[in-house]
C-alpha angles and dihedrals in degrees: 000000000000120000116256090248094052124087118251118266091244133037120264089210096108090055091046090053091053091050095047093042089067090052093047094051091055092047090051091048091050091051090052093047091049091049093234096152094043092051093049090050091054093051119014133216103027127171122236088253091055093047091047092052092051097048096036100244139130111277096222094049090042092056091054090047092051091048089058089053088052091054088050090057094245098107134034122213124208128165091347094307129110132219137172121266119226090264093055093042092052102041109019106044111098113241095028115127092245099038111155102183095117090045087057091048092048094048096045087045087062087056088055088049089057088065084079091056095106091054092048094047093049099044103026087225126125132229091259087063089058105028118053093187098052101124143156097266136187095274090055093047094048091043090054089049092052091047091050094049094047101037120015114020098066094047093045092054091044091049095049099037094107098039107110096216089055101040095044099044113125104173113043132182118203098199114201087359093159105180096025098232092130092044090056091049091050091049089058093057113109095229097050122106100167136019123188124192113201122189143129117301099253091047092050089057090058091045090056091058095045095048091046089060087068096042093242101118091115093053099058129060111220118207123184120209150098112275091207092064110011132076112262096194130248145238094068123154092199136019116195121196120182125183095339106105104073094118122066095203105097093000095104094051092047091050090054089048090052090050090054092047093059126088115236108284091025123133142218120217120197120193114187143143108256138196124222123252092270090051089227099103159102092029096225092051093049091050089048090049089058093043097053092045088055089055093046121002092215093061124093145148117261133209120252089247091054090054091047090051092051090053092051091050089053090055102263120140137184089052112196129187125205120192109216097157119149128175089260098040119032095191129152126193118222114190128188133180134218101222120221114257093244095047 
């Protein structure tokens, strides 16, 4: 054992990063909620006193708060005035194409959710067992849209651009498409003649608003329903499912329903965060696995091989796996085909 006046044999830096990461996320969320970056974008080079007056805060505390944002690389300070950096201007100014404010709110909200961790660990219950009104709300839907636009959508389309089932699809179903970001991207493809977004009724109402922002409400058919019990249509060339299948109950029957909805030669594309075979990585997926199980104890992350097996059980063949994992988005694509009867 080391003496009390000797340094430890290993660095405490990893632990320090975990501790400070929690602080930083709340500071970032507060800056988003107060509209700091949006206000600085509207009128540049403001003093701490000017920012404090606009957001209704104490000038001295505000200066310290803004200085933290400078150390985080989100603000720049010159001659006592503050301005957005390129990162803040691109991702944290409301109204920008790649705004991520709701993604911040959603993610820090999951940190708030973790305050219930003791209760969940002790009882094994989930928040839905204790909170009847815990729902997938507008912040979550918009946060998922922002995450898709900044992280996954571009790389998915780049990865699949030369896959015949993807490039030649004319009728596409975006099942559980929530915000509609993927539906809008599909509608812009040259080969596409019809895109349908299917989701629960309250989610469809949010999708209408989001799609209307881009003036594409006439290019996407919105259908409200529950895929576990309602008809999802038929005659599709492609069914796309992103971040929906984290609960095995009902998944197998919906996969068979998807299989039946496809024309011969049609394909299913799953895009989900996955865990490795040991279920201890990637870190973001393992955190997400805990988080979603806290919301509903029947939810979990699956391995890519588990998804591939579920597709085979539903009748799909020619299973293909595409690794699109990034540090911010540990997604994998699993694709299966409904072979033509004469093949």
